C-alpha positions, 0 to 999 in steps of 0.5 A: 720613297720618291726617287728621281732617275736619270738614265744615260745610254750610248751604244759603242761598237768596240770594247774600248770605252775611252770615248764614252767617259766624257759623255758620262762625266758630263751627264753625271755632273749636269744632273748633280749640279741641277738637282743638288738642292732637290728634296728627294733622292736621286739615282743615276742609271747608266746603260751598258751594252755589248758582249760581256767584256764591253759591258763590264768595261762600261759598268766599271766606268759608270761605277767609277763616275758615281752611277748607281745602277746599270741598265742592261741591254742584251741585244749583242747576245741575241743568239745566246742561251738563257744560261749565257745571258744570266752568267753575263748579268751575274757578272755585271751585278758584281760591279753595279746593281742591275736594271733589267731591260726587256726590249721589243725585237722590232728595235733590237731586243729579243724574246725573253721568256718567263723562265729567264726572268724568273732566274734573273729576279733571283740575282740578289743585286737586281734592283729594277726591270724595265718592261718594254716588249710591247706585248701584254703576254710578255709583260705578264711574264716579267711581273709573274716571274718577279712575284714568283721569285719573292721579289715583288716588294724590292724589284721596281718595275718600270714600263716602256710599253709606249702603246700601253704606258698609262694602263701599265701604271694603273694596273694592279697585278693580283697573283697567287704565289705559293698559295698566298696573294701577292699584288705587284705594280709597275711604278714608273715609266722610261722612254716612250712618252717620257722622251718628249712632252716630258713635263706633262708626262711627269705630271701624269705620273704624279696623278696616277700615283695619287689615284693608286695611293688613295685607291680611287676609281680610275677617272674616265678622263684618265683612260681617254688620255691614255688613248691619246698618249698611245696615239701620240706615241704612234706618231713619234715612234712610227710603228706603222713602219716597224719603228724605223722613224722612232729616233728621228720622230723624237728628234723632230719633236725636240727640233720643233721645240728648239731643243735640237737644231735638227733631227739628224741621227748617227746613221745619216740615212735614218730619217722620218718615215713617209707620212710621219711628219704629217702624223706628228702634225696631226697629234699636235693638233688633236691633243694640244693639252699633252705637249709642253711647248710653252714650258720649254719656250719659257726656259729654252734660253737658260737651258741652251745658254 
């Protein structure tokens, strides 16, 4: 079954969530209105952050507003042991099904090993996991853990590895679980190249799904495009400066398309890194087939009206 996923995530620094309600309400209503006639089911995913008290308040708010899953950030519990993290997740799972999130340390995540993900996958109300450690070993930890827990068929795996997003989507993971062969796959992508040039990313995902569904050989052109996408993501997300310009980089692309008036961030001191604008210029020139500027321009007036 094809499922459209809308994700809303806002970090707030205090347990009160009153300021969050109008934002989540607007997002939910906008998606409901825009996709009311869609020919496929829609899941609404709300990000929840903070310690257990705050995260529970956010999850309850999301549930009240009709969201279907909670994308769980564990960044606020960076020093907690696995038992504490898992208790946190189990309590959230009593309110909404969980969308696990393995975020790389460079942008606020923490290292989570195989043992954590093996126990996380045993939580009955886990529906999906976003894997974004930017590390092949750690990506495999999650895939193996889900398979070993017997959940490869019912926990959907998503990639946020902006350096390998196409390879993640193309790769079958052939594993042996209790003496039996199991194949796991990553079925979708979140953030990364999905944050900008989105129409092309959606078409790419459909193309990859067709290759996988029909067990076709992977075209060399698709692998070449994978390298181009990794290069473009490097310009947007700024790994050259430990991702310091990642948010500003996304905003800059949206600004160039007219979707944002500027590239300002919540932190007024946050901006593009030195040389990052030139890198964005370079990937625009090098890979003109990746951007969706013409599509955005054709719809911009209606979207902004």
